[in-house]
Each structure stands twice: as structure tokens, then as C-alpha cells.
TIVO-2410 file (N, C-alpha, C; in nm, 3 decimals):
# residues 134
REC num residu      c1      c2      c3 atome chaine
REC   1      M  -3.306  -2.903   1.803     N      A
REC   1      M  -3.362  -2.772   1.822    CA      A
REC   1      M  -3.279  -2.685   1.916     C      A
REC   2      R  -3.208  -2.747   2.007     N      A
REC   2      R  -3.132  -2.665   2.100    CA      A
REC   2      R  -3.010  -2.601   2.034     C      A
REC   3      F  -2.969  -2.644   1.916     N      A
REC   3      F  -2.857  -2.583   1.844    CA      A
REC   3      F  -2.900  -2.464   1.760     C      A
REC   4      L  -3.027  -2.450   1.740     N      A
REC   4      L  -3.079  -2.342   1.657    CA      A
REC   4      L  -3.037  -2.203   1.705     C      A
REC   5      P  -3.044  -2.170   1.835     N      A
REC   5      P  -2.997  -2.038   1.879    CA      A
REC   5      P  -2.849  -2.015   1.850     C      A
REC   6      L  -2.766  -2.119   1.862     N      A
REC   6      L  -2.624  -2.105   1.832    CA      A
REC   6      L  -2.601  -2.076   1.684     C      A
REC   7      V  -2.678  -2.138   1.598     N      A
REC   7      V  -2.667  -2.115   1.455    CA      A
REC   7      V  -2.700  -1.970   1.423     C      A
REC   8      F  -2.807  -1.918   1.481     N      A
REC   8      F  -2.844  -1.779   1.457    CA      A
REC   8      F  -2.739  -1.683   1.511     C      A
REC   9      L  -2.681  -1.714   1.627     N      A
REC   9      L  -2.576  -1.630   1.683    CA      A
REC   9      L  -2.455  -1.628   1.590     C      A
REC  10      F  -2.414  -1.743   1.540     N      A
REC  10      F  -2.301  -1.752   1.449    CA      A
REC  10      F  -2.329  -1.674   1.321     C      A
REC  11      M  -2.450  -1.688   1.268     N      A
REC  11      M  -2.486  -1.618   1.144    CA      A
REC  11      M  -2.484  -1.467   1.167     C      A
REC  12      T  -2.528  -1.421   1.282     N      A
REC  12      T  -2.528  -1.279   1.313    CA      A
REC  12      T  -2.385  -1.226   1.322     C      A
REC  13      L  -2.297  -1.299   1.390     N      A
REC  13      L  -2.159  -1.256   1.404    CA      A
REC  13      L  -2.086  -1.251   1.270     C      A
REC  14      T  -2.105  -1.355   1.189     N      A
REC  14      T  -2.035  -1.357   1.059    CA      A
REC  14      T  -2.095  -1.257   0.962     C      A
REC  15      A  -2.223  -1.227   0.977     N      A
REC  15      A  -2.285  -1.130   0.887    CA      A
REC  15      A  -2.232  -0.989   0.914     C      A
REC  16      Q  -2.185  -0.962   1.034     N      A
REC  16      Q  -2.136  -0.829   1.067    CA      A
REC  16      Q  -1.992  -0.806   1.018     C      A
REC  17      A  -1.914  -0.910   1.006     N      A
REC  17      A  -1.775  -0.895   0.961    CA      A
REC  17      A  -1.774  -0.879   0.809     C      A
REC  18      V  -1.700  -0.779   0.763     N      A
REC  18      V  -1.690  -0.751   0.620    CA      A
REC  18      V  -1.542  -0.751   0.584     C      A
REC  19      S  -1.510  -0.813   0.472     N      A
REC  19      S  -1.373  -0.805   0.423    CA      A
REC  19      S  -1.378  -0.768   0.275     C      A
REC  20      G  -1.268  -0.715   0.228     N      A
REC  20      G  -1.264  -0.675   0.088    CA      A
REC  20      G  -1.127  -0.621   0.053     C      A
REC  21      S  -1.122  -0.554  -0.059     N      A
REC  21      S  -0.996  -0.493  -0.103    CA      A
REC  21      S  -1.027  -0.372  -0.189     C      A
REC  22      W  -0.930  -0.285  -0.200     N      A
REC  22      W  -0.938  -0.177  -0.296    CA      A
REC  22      W  -0.801  -0.160  -0.360     C      A
REC  23      S  -0.801  -0.111  -0.483     N      A
REC  23      S  -0.678  -0.092  -0.559    CA      A
REC  23      S  -0.673   0.050  -0.614     C      A
REC  24      A  -0.553   0.099  -0.627     N      A
REC  24      A  -0.532   0.231  -0.687    CA      A
REC  24      A  -0.395   0.232  -0.752     C      A
REC  25      S  -0.378   0.319  -0.849     N      A
REC  25      S  -0.248   0.334  -0.912    CA      A
REC  25      S  -0.226   0.480  -0.947     C      A
REC  26      S  -0.101   0.513  -0.968     N      A
REC  26      S  -0.067   0.650  -1.008    CA      A
REC  26      S   0.055   0.644  -1.098     C      A
REC  27      V   0.069   0.746  -1.179     N      A
REC  27      V   0.189   0.756  -1.262    CA      A
REC  27      V   0.303   0.802  -1.172     C      A
REC  28      G   0.423   0.775  -1.213     N      A
REC  28      G   0.539   0.802  -1.128    CA      A
REC  28      G   0.598   0.939  -1.149     C      A
REC  29      G   0.728   0.941  -1.144     N      A
REC  29      G   0.806   1.062  -1.159    CA      A
REC  29      G   0.950   1.021  -1.183     C      A
REC  30      S   1.042   1.114  -1.166     N      A
REC  30      S   1.182   1.078  -1.190    CA      A
REC  30      S   1.273   1.145  -1.088     C      A
REC  31      V   1.387   1.079  -1.069     N      A
REC  31      V   1.495   1.131  -0.986    CA      A
REC  31      V   1.621   1.121  -1.070     C      A
REC  32      S   1.690   1.234  -1.086     N      A
REC  32      S   1.809   1.232  -1.170    CA      A
REC  32      S   1.938   1.248  -1.091     C      A
REC  33      V   1.926   1.281  -0.962     N      A
REC  33      V   2.043   1.301  -0.877    CA      A
REC  33      V   2.022   1.224  -0.747     C      A
REC  34      G   2.127   1.159  -0.700     N      A
REC  34      G   2.118   1.083  -0.576    CA      A
REC  34      G   2.081   1.170  -0.457     C      A
REC  35      N   2.032   1.107  -0.352     N      A
REC  35      N   1.991   1.170  -0.227    CA      A
REC  35      N   1.874   1.267  -0.243     C      A
REC  36      Q   1.798   1.252  -0.351     N      A
REC  36      Q   1.673   1.325  -0.366    CA      A
REC  36      Q   1.558   1.230  -0.330     C      A
REC  37      I   1.445   1.285  -0.293     N      A
REC  37      I   1.329   1.204  -0.259    CA      A
REC  37      I   1.219   1.231  -0.361     C      A
REC  38      L   1.156   1.124  -0.406     N      A
REC  38      L   1.042   1.131  -0.496    CA      A
REC  38      L   0.922   1.074  -0.422     C      A
REC  39      V   0.815   1.152  -0.412     N      A
REC  39      V   0.693   1.109  -0.345    CA      A
REC  39      V   0.585   1.095  -0.451     C      A
REC  40      S   0.519   0.980  -0.454     N      A
REC  40      S   0.415   0.956  -0.554    CA      A
REC  40      S   0.291   1.038  -0.525     C      A
REC  41      R   0.205   1.042  -0.621     N      A
REC  41      R   0.074   1.104  -0.601    CA      A
REC  41      R  -0.003   1.019  -0.499     C      A
REC  42      P  -0.099   1.079  -0.430     N      A
REC  42      P  -0.172   1.005  -0.327    CA      A
REC  42      P  -0.259   0.894  -0.385     C      A
REC  43      L  -0.265   0.784  -0.312     N      A
REC  43      L  -0.352   0.672  -0.345    CA      A
REC  43      L  -0.456   0.664  -0.234     C      A
REC  44      T  -0.583   0.678  -0.270     N      A
REC  44      T  -0.688   0.686  -0.169    CA      A
REC  44      T  -0.794   0.579  -0.189     C      A
REC  45      A  -0.859   0.547  -0.079     N      A
REC  45      A  -0.965   0.446  -0.078    CA      A
REC  45      A  -1.091   0.502  -0.143     C      A
REC  46      P  -1.178   0.413  -0.189     N      A
REC  46      P  -1.307   0.459  -0.240    CA      A
REC  46      P  -1.388   0.525  -0.128     C      A
REC  47      A  -1.474   0.617  -0.164     N      A
REC  47      A  -1.551   0.693  -0.065    CA      A
REC  47      A  -1.647   0.606   0.016     C      A
REC  48      D  -1.691   0.495  -0.040     N      A
REC  48      D  -1.790   0.412   0.030    CA      A
REC  48      D  -1.727   0.305   0.121     C      A
REC  49      L  -1.597   0.312   0.142     N      A
REC  49      L  -1.531   0.216   0.231    CA      A
REC  49      L  -1.578   0.239   0.375     C      A
REC  50      P  -1.611   0.132   0.448     N      A
REC  50      P  -1.656   0.149   0.587    CA      A
REC  50      P  -1.550   0.220   0.671     C      A
REC  51      A  -1.593   0.305   0.761     N      A
REC  51      A  -1.501   0.380   0.847    CA      A
REC  51      A  -1.421   0.287   0.936     C      A
REC  52      S  -1.473   0.169   0.966     N      A
REC  52      S  -1.405   0.076   1.056    CA      A
REC  52      S  -1.310  -0.019   0.982     C      A
REC  53      A  -1.292  -0.002   0.851     N      A
REC  53      A  -1.207  -0.093   0.773    CA      A
REC  53      A  -1.061  -0.081   0.816     C      A
REC  54      V  -0.999  -0.195   0.843     N      A
REC  54      V  -0.860  -0.202   0.890    CA      A
REC  54      V  -0.780  -0.287   0.792     C      A
REC  55      V  -0.664  -0.237   0.753     N      A
REC  55      V  -0.577  -0.308   0.659    CA      A
REC  55      V  -0.518  -0.432   0.727     C      A
REC  56      N  -0.521  -0.545   0.658     N      A
REC  56      N  -0.450  -0.661   0.710    CA      A
REC  56      N  -0.337  -0.706   0.617     C      A
REC  57      R  -0.338  -0.659   0.492     N      A
REC  57      R  -0.233  -0.697   0.397    CA      A
REC  57      R  -0.236  -0.599   0.281     C      A
REC  58      F  -0.118  -0.572   0.224     N      A
REC  58      F  -0.115  -0.493   0.102    CA      A
REC  58      F  -0.023  -0.559   0.001     C      A
REC  59      V  -0.052  -0.534  -0.125     N      A
REC  59      V   0.025  -0.587  -0.238    CA      A
REC  59      V   0.063  -0.466  -0.323     C      A
REC  60      W   0.187  -0.464  -0.371     N      A
REC  60      W   0.231  -0.351  -0.452    CA      A
REC  60      W   0.304  -0.402  -0.575     C      A
REC  61      H   0.305  -0.318  -0.677     N      A
REC  61      H   0.383  -0.344  -0.799    CA      A
REC  61      H   0.424  -0.209  -0.856     C      A
REC  62      I   0.552  -0.197  -0.885     N      A
REC  62      I   0.608  -0.072  -0.936    CA      A
REC  62      I   0.676  -0.102  -1.070     C      A
REC  63      D   0.645  -0.022  -1.169     N      A
REC  63      D   0.710  -0.033  -1.300    CA      A
REC  63      D   0.808   0.082  -1.318     C      A
REC  64      L   0.932   0.047  -1.351     N      A
REC  64      L   1.036   0.147  -1.379    CA      A
REC  64      L   1.069   0.143  -1.527     C      A
REC  65      L   1.118   0.254  -1.579     N      A
REC  65      L   1.158   0.261  -1.720    CA      A
REC  65      L   1.287   0.185  -1.745     C      A
REC  66      S   1.376   0.181  -1.646     N      A
REC  66      S   1.504   0.110  -1.658    CA      A
REC  66      S   1.528   0.032  -1.529     C      A
REC  67      P   1.630  -0.053  -1.526     N      A
REC  67      P   1.657  -0.129  -1.403    CA      A
REC  67      P   1.678  -0.035  -1.283     C      A
REC  68      P   1.641  -0.081  -1.164     N      A
REC  68      P   1.656   0.006  -1.046    CA      A
REC  68      P   1.803   0.037  -1.019     C      A
REC  69      P   1.831   0.161  -0.982     N      A
REC  69      P   1.970   0.197  -0.951    CA      A
REC  69      P   2.015   0.137  -0.818     C      A
REC  70      L   2.144   0.119  -0.802     N      A
REC  70      L   2.197   0.073  -0.673    CA      A
REC  70      L   2.162   0.174  -0.566     C      A
REC  71      G   2.126   0.126  -0.450     N      A
REC  71      G   2.092   0.214  -0.339    CA      A
REC  71      G   1.948   0.261  -0.337     C      A
REC  72      L   1.863   0.204  -0.426     N      A
REC  72      L   1.722   0.244  -0.429    CA      A
REC  72      L   1.651   0.196  -0.303     C      A
REC  73      Q   1.582   0.288  -0.238     N      A
REC  73      Q   1.499   0.256  -0.122    CA      A
REC  73      Q   1.357   0.299  -0.152     C      A
REC  74      I   1.262   0.209  -0.123     N      A
REC  74      I   1.121   0.236  -0.149    CA      A
REC  74      I   1.044   0.213  -0.021     C      A
REC  75      K   0.952   0.305   0.008     N      A
REC  75      K   0.865   0.292   0.124    CA      A
REC  75      K   0.722   0.318   0.080     C      A
REC  76      L   0.629   0.256   0.149     N      A
REC  76      L   0.488   0.289   0.135    CA      A
REC  76      L   0.449   0.361   0.263     C      A
REC  77      C   0.401   0.484   0.250     N      A
REC  77      C   0.379   0.568   0.368    CA      A
REC  77      C   0.236   0.619   0.377     C      A
REC  78      T   0.193   0.638   0.502     N      A
REC  78      T   0.072   0.713   0.535    CA      A
REC  78      T   0.120   0.837   0.609     C      A
REC  79      S   0.028   0.911   0.666     N      A
REC  79      S   0.068   1.030   0.742    CA      A
REC  79      S   0.135   0.993   0.873     C      A
REC  80      S   0.118   0.865   0.918     N      A
REC  80      S   0.171   0.828   1.049    CA      A
REC  80      S   0.277   0.718   1.049     C      A
REC  81      I   0.290   0.643   0.940     N      A
REC  81      I   0.383   0.531   0.939    CA      A
REC  81      I   0.431   0.502   0.797     C      A
REC  82      C   0.554   0.450   0.787     N      A
REC  82      C   0.609   0.405   0.659    CA      A
REC  82      C   0.648   0.259   0.670     C      A
REC  83      F   0.625   0.185   0.563     N      A
REC  83      F   0.665   0.045   0.553    CA      A
REC  83      F   0.774   0.033   0.448     C      A
REC  84      P   0.896  -0.004   0.486     N      A
REC  84      P   1.001  -0.026   0.386    CA      A
REC  84      P   0.960  -0.143   0.295     C      A
REC  85      L   0.979  -0.127   0.166     N      A
REC  85      L   0.945  -0.231   0.069    CA      A
REC  85      L   1.074  -0.293   0.016     C      A
REC  86      P   1.085  -0.426   0.020     N      A
REC  86      P   1.210  -0.491  -0.018    CA      A
REC  86      P   1.234  -0.504  -0.168     C      A
REC  87      G   1.138  -0.464  -0.249     N      A
REC  87      G   1.157  -0.477  -0.393    CA      A
REC  87      G   1.048  -0.404  -0.470     C      A
REC  88      L   1.048  -0.424  -0.601     N      A
REC  88      L   0.953  -0.355  -0.687    CA      A
REC  88      L   0.812  -0.414  -0.681     C      A
REC  89      S   0.800  -0.534  -0.628     N      A
REC  89      S   0.667  -0.594  -0.613    CA      A
REC  89      S   0.671  -0.691  -0.496     C      A
REC  90      G   0.554  -0.718  -0.443     N      A
REC  90      G   0.544  -0.812  -0.333    CA      A
REC  90      G   0.417  -0.791  -0.255     C      A
REC  91      E   0.412  -0.856  -0.140     N      A
REC  91      E   0.299  -0.840  -0.050    CA      A
REC  91      E   0.350  -0.841   0.092     C      A
REC  92      Q   0.276  -0.775   0.179     N      A
REC  92      Q   0.319  -0.764   0.317    CA      A
REC  92      Q   0.197  -0.759   0.408     C      A
REC  93      R   0.204  -0.831   0.518     N      A
REC  93      R   0.101  -0.824   0.622    CA      A
REC  93      R   0.123  -0.697   0.703     C      A
REC  94      V   0.016  -0.644   0.759     N      A
REC  94      V   0.024  -0.522   0.840    CA      A
REC  94      V  -0.003  -0.562   0.985     C      A
REC  95      P   0.098  -0.554   1.072     N      A
REC  95      P   0.084  -0.604   1.209    CA      A
REC  95      P   0.019  -0.506   1.306     C      A
REC  96      I  -0.020  -0.389   1.257     N      A
REC  96      I  -0.081  -0.289   1.344    CA      A
REC  96      I  -0.221  -0.255   1.293     C      A
REC  97      A  -0.301  -0.193   1.375     N      A
REC  97      A  -0.433  -0.148   1.333    CA      A
REC  97      A  -0.417  -0.020   1.252     C      A
REC  98      L  -0.433  -0.031   1.122     N      A
REC  98      L  -0.415   0.080   1.030    CA      A
REC  98      L  -0.542   0.097   0.947     C      A
REC  99      S  -0.599   0.214   0.948     N      A
REC  99      S  -0.722   0.239   0.875    CA      A
REC  99      S  -0.701   0.219   0.725     C      A
REC 100      A  -0.794   0.149   0.662     N      A
REC 100      A  -0.789   0.129   0.517    CA      A
REC 100      A  -0.832   0.255   0.443     C      A
REC 101      R  -0.878   0.355   0.517     N      A
REC 101      R  -0.919   0.482   0.456    CA      A
REC 101      R  -0.805   0.585   0.455     C      A
REC 102      E  -0.687   0.546   0.501     N      A
REC 102      E  -0.569   0.635   0.498    CA      A
REC 102      E  -0.535   0.670   0.353     C      A
REC 103      T  -0.460   0.777   0.338     N      A
REC 103      T  -0.401   0.812   0.209    CA      A
REC 103      T  -0.261   0.753   0.207     C      A
REC 104      F  -0.228   0.681   0.101     N      A
REC 104      F  -0.099   0.615   0.087    CA      A
REC 104      F  -0.018   0.681  -0.023     C      A
REC 105      R   0.115   0.680  -0.004     N      A
REC 105      R   0.208   0.733  -0.104    CA      A
REC 105      R   0.332   0.645  -0.107     C      A
REC 106      F   0.386   0.624  -0.226     N      A
REC 106      F   0.515   0.559  -0.239    CA      A
REC 106      F   0.621   0.667  -0.227     C      A
REC 107      V   0.729   0.637  -0.155     N      A
REC 107      V   0.839   0.731  -0.139    CA      A
REC 107      V   0.966   0.661  -0.187     C      A
REC 108      Y   1.036   0.727  -0.279     N      A
REC 108      Y   1.158   0.672  -0.339    CA      A
REC 108      Y   1.278   0.758  -0.303     C      A
REC 109      A   1.389   0.693  -0.275     N      A
REC 109      A   1.515   0.762  -0.252    CA      A
REC 109      A   1.627   0.673  -0.304     C      A
REC 110      V   1.733   0.734  -0.356     N      A
REC 110      V   1.849   0.660  -0.403    CA      A
REC 110      V   1.969   0.709  -0.322     C      A
REC 111      E   2.025   0.620  -0.242     N      A
REC 111      E   2.144   0.655  -0.164    CA      A
REC 111      E   2.265   0.654  -0.257     C      A
REC 112      S   2.292   0.770  -0.312     N      A
REC 112      S   2.401   0.785  -0.408    CA      A
REC 112      S   2.434   0.933  -0.419     C      A
REC 113      R   2.555   0.962  -0.457     N      A
REC 113      R   2.594   1.101  -0.480    CA      A
REC 113      R   2.604   1.125  -0.629     C      A
REC 114      G   2.571   1.245  -0.667     N      A
REC 114      G   2.586   1.283  -0.806    CA      A
REC 114      G   2.471   1.237  -0.893     C      A
REC 115      P   2.487   1.258  -1.024     N      A
REC 115      P   2.381   1.224  -1.118    CA      A
REC 115      P   2.361   1.073  -1.131     C      A
REC 116      L   2.237   1.033  -1.154     N      A
REC 116      L   2.204   0.892  -1.177    CA      A
REC 116      L   2.199   0.869  -1.327     C      A
REC 117      S   2.267   0.765  -1.371     N      A
REC 117      S   2.268   0.734  -1.514    CA      A
REC 117      S   2.237   0.586  -1.534     C      A
REC 118      P   2.122   0.553  -1.585     N      A
REC 118      P   2.012   0.642  -1.621    CA      A
REC 118      P   1.937   0.690  -1.497     C      A
REC 119      P   1.858   0.795  -1.511     N      A
REC 119      P   1.780   0.843  -1.397    CA      A
REC 119      P   1.676   0.739  -1.356     C      A
REC 120      L   1.633   0.747  -1.231     N      A
REC 120      L   1.523   0.664  -1.183    CA      A
REC 120      L   1.395   0.723  -1.240     C      A
REC 121      Q   1.324   0.645  -1.320     N      A
REC 121      Q   1.198   0.691  -1.378    CA      A
REC 121      Q   1.089   0.591  -1.343     C      A
REC 122      V   0.998   0.633  -1.256     N      A
REC 122      V   0.887   0.548  -1.214    CA      A
REC 122      V   0.774   0.567  -1.314     C      A
REC 123      V   0.734   0.458  -1.377     N      A
REC 123      V   0.628   0.463  -1.477    CA      A
REC 123      V   0.491   0.452  -1.408     C      A
REC 124      N   0.482   0.360  -1.311     N      A
REC 124      N   0.352   0.333  -1.249    CA      A
REC 124      N   0.372   0.276  -1.109     C      A
REC 125      N   0.285   0.316  -1.016     N      A
REC 125      N   0.278   0.260  -0.881    CA      A
REC 125      N   0.140   0.197  -0.867     C      A
REC 126      R   0.134   0.072  -0.825     N      A
REC 126      R   0.004   0.007  -0.803    CA      A
REC 126      R   0.000  -0.048  -0.662     C      A
REC 127      L  -0.112  -0.029  -0.596     N      A
REC 127      L  -0.132  -0.074  -0.459    CA      A
REC 127      L  -0.268  -0.139  -0.447     C      A
REC 128      T  -0.272  -0.255  -0.383     N      A
REC 128      T  -0.398  -0.321  -0.348    CA      A
REC 128      T  -0.396  -0.347  -0.199     C      A
REC 129      L  -0.499  -0.302  -0.129     N      A
REC 129      L  -0.511  -0.322   0.015    CA      A
REC 129      L  -0.621  -0.423   0.042     C      A
REC 130      N  -0.592  -0.520   0.125     N      A
REC 130      N  -0.696  -0.611   0.177    CA      A
REC 130      N  -0.732  -0.560   0.315     C      A
REC 131      Y  -0.861  -0.560   0.344     N      A
REC 131      Y  -0.907  -0.507   0.472    CA      A
REC 131      Y  -1.017  -0.593   0.531     C      A
REC 132      Y  -1.042  -0.571   0.657     N      A
REC 132      Y  -1.158  -0.631   0.724    CA      A
REC 132      Y  -1.224  -0.522   0.807     C      A
REC 133      S  -1.350  -0.542   0.834     N      A
REC 133      S  -1.426  -0.444   0.910    CA      A
REC 133      S  -1.529  -0.519   0.994     C      A
REC 134      M  -1.548  -0.475   1.116     N      A
REC 134      M  -1.648  -0.536   1.204    CA      A
REC 134      M  -1.767  -0.445   1.217     C      A
***
């Protein structure tokens, strides 16, 4: 019987913690000349996401019409921070407290001069955020 209060305390603490994920995607765009920047359409959280939700990991997948050009740089950005992405797909932990309610955008740039042949054509950007909330 003396363990009963501890069980209730544990149940209360775990009942308050919420974790989940949300996903969004957008169609891409194109870059036909090097040193131009392409910014994706905004990817936003669902309206019912708790205000205290914090990102702990994100997963991305990008579909291109043709192989990526040499010098392609991709970032996932919010209004306050950008995360360089090492490839067209993967997952990354987020080491800072970042709201899961932020608006996210993919940012593309090709470090190259002159026309790109073939042009960079982004077909789709997909993002899944894992979050926790207390």
C-alpha cells in the first residue's frame, strides 16, 4: 500500500507528457542557373498542435526530376534557424528547443556559374516532425 502514492504520481507525470508527429509536403520548383536560390512553399503544423510542442527529430524526403546537380546545397529553415541537409532524404535530431508550430521551408541553392543542364527541378518536398510536449 505504501507504493500506491508513487504509482499515482508516476501516472500523473506520464499522462501529462505528449508526443507525436506531423507531416506535410509541397510541390517544388526549378532552378535553371547556378547561384540562384529556390525556396519551397511553407510547411506548417496542424492547427490543433499543442503550443508547448518541441521538435526532437525530423525526417525529410525530396524528389527531383533528374539527378542532383554538382554543388547542390539543401537546407531546412524556419524564421530563426536553418539546418543543412546532407542529402535528398534522411533524418536528423534537433539539439535545440524548437517549436513544432514553426513554419518550415526547404531552401535550395546550386554553387555553380551559368546555366544548369539539366535544370534542378524539385518535384516534391516531404517533411515529418517528431515532437514532445509537457
